[in-house]
N, C-alpha and C positions, 0 to 999 in steps of 0.2 A: 923232779924227773930230770933226768940226764936227756941232754938232745942226742939224736943220733943222725946220722948222715947216710941218706940211701941216696945210691948211684947205680941205674942201669940204662942199659942202650937196648933199644928196639929196633928193630928193621921195619920200615915203612915202604909199601909200594904206591909211592904218589909223588907229585912235585913238591919242591922246597916250597913254591908259591902257596900251592894248595894248604899244605900242612899247617905254614906260618901263620896263614888266617886263623885257623882253628887254636893256635898256642896263643895269639897277641889282641883278638879282640874278644870283648864281652859275647857277641852273638857267638862265635865261634866255641869259646869256653862252655857257655852254657849246652853247646849240644853234646859234650862229651865229659866235661871236667865237674860241673857243678849243678845243681838243681836249677839256679838260676844265678845270673852275673847283672850286677847293677855298676853305674858309674855316678858318684856324687860330683856335688857342683866341685870340690877341691879337685876332681879327678882321681879320686881314690877308686879301687875297684872293689866292690863287696860280694863276695864269693857267699853264695847260700849252700850249705849242706846239712841235710835234715832238719831245715827249719832253724837253723842257726847261721847269724852273718859272723863274716870274717873278713878282716879288714886287709886290702893289701895295696902296695904302692907299686907301679909298673917302674923298675929303676933301671933295667937295662934293656935298651931296645935297638937291637942290630938288624935292618930288615931281612927276612929271608934266613937269618941264621940263630939268634939269641934272644931270648926274653927272660928276665928274672923278674920275680914277684917276692917283694919284702912284706910279710904280713906284720901289723902291729895293733896294739889296743887302742881304739881312739879315745878311750875313757883316761888314758896314762898321759902325762905330760913327759914322760921320760922315753926317750929315744931307743928302740931297741931293734937289733938286727937279728934276733936269734932265730926266727923261723923264716924260711924262704924255699921257694921252688923257682928252679931254673929249667929252661927247654934250651938246649942247643941241638940243631941240626947240621947234620954232616954227610956230605957226599963223598962215598969211594970214588977216586977217578978211574979206577980199571973196571970196576963191575957197575959204576952209575947207581949202586944201592944208596938208596937213602937211610940214615940212622938218626933217631931222635934220642939224646941223652938226658935223662931226668937227675936232677940233682934236687935232693928234697930233706932239707936241714928241719927235722920237726923234734920238739919236745913233747907231743902228745902220743906218739906211737911207737912199737918198737920196731927194728928191722924185719922182723918176720912179718910183722902186720903190714908195713909199708910196703912188701914184695909183693903180699896178697892185693893189696889195695891198686898197686900200679898196674898189676898184671890184668886187672879187671878194668880198671880205666882207659889202659891201651887197647884192649879188645873192644871196647866201645869206641873209641877214636878210630880204630882200623875199620870199623862196622860202618861208622859215620862216613868216612872217607873213599871207602870202597879198596883199603889197601891194607 
């Protein structure tokens, strides 16, 4: 299946520091993004969706600004960076509005499916943070 890159911006009514916690920690991500999030002994994150584990490395970490998760198959020795999710926070100087940019490079869903998935996830995040 071909890879699609989904990119969208969502406005949030919360501080960067609060939102970043929900984007970068296992406990924060478990609140809105995945059914369960664990970290193994190699510091790989294991995201569980619908009772299926997905492994990822946290490859970009810029405090209160940017996180990138590169997904991989733990059973394969071949390095792949085909699937990833990036979260970028940006604050508009004039309005002080906070925007979350989602970049989702996926080979599992169409762009239309990703649009619906992310709309639902962001609604859940907004409900969690009150923003």
